[in-house]
N, C-alpha and C positions, 0 to 999 in steps of 0.2 A: 847743529847736531852729529852724535859720533858718525863715524865711517866706517866701511870695512870695506874689503878688498878680495873679490870673490874670483876665484880662478878654476878652469874646469879642469880634471884632472882625467876622468872618465870619460868613454864617449856614449853621445846617447843612441848610440845603435842596438837594437834591441829592445829599449824601454817605453814603456806606454807614451799614447800620446798626449797625454798629460804634462810628463814629464818633459817633453820634447817642448810643447808650449811654452811649459815654465821655465826652460833654460832661455830660451827666445826671446822671453820676456825679461830677463834677467839682463839680456844684451849679449848675452853668450854665444859663439855661432860656429867656433873653430876648439879642438884639441888645446888646452894650453890657452887657451884668449882669458884676459884679464879686463877686470872692471872694478872701479871705487864707486861705493854707490852709499846712501845715504842710510842709515841703519835705523829705518821706519818699520812699525810692526807689520805693515803689509810686505816689505821685503824679505822682513827676518823669518816669514810665515814660508815666503817661495823659496828663502834657503833652507831653510828646513825639510821642503819634501823631496829637495832633490841633493841634499847635504852628501849624500854617499857617493855624487857624481863631483863635489867641488874641494875645494880647499880653503876656508876660509880665514884669513888673518885682519887682525886692525889696522887701519889705514893712518 
């Protein structure tokens, strides 16, 4: 399956709790932390929910 690289580029401070939990579920804990994940529909839905805080690239 296709992989994507997600990087947190904006802070989760002053964001709704659901967005903070979504970042945590994606495995992003700090600014500029990156993760390579499978591009499943569930992951893509989570990425879409917090895409204003992330940079997404193909891996």
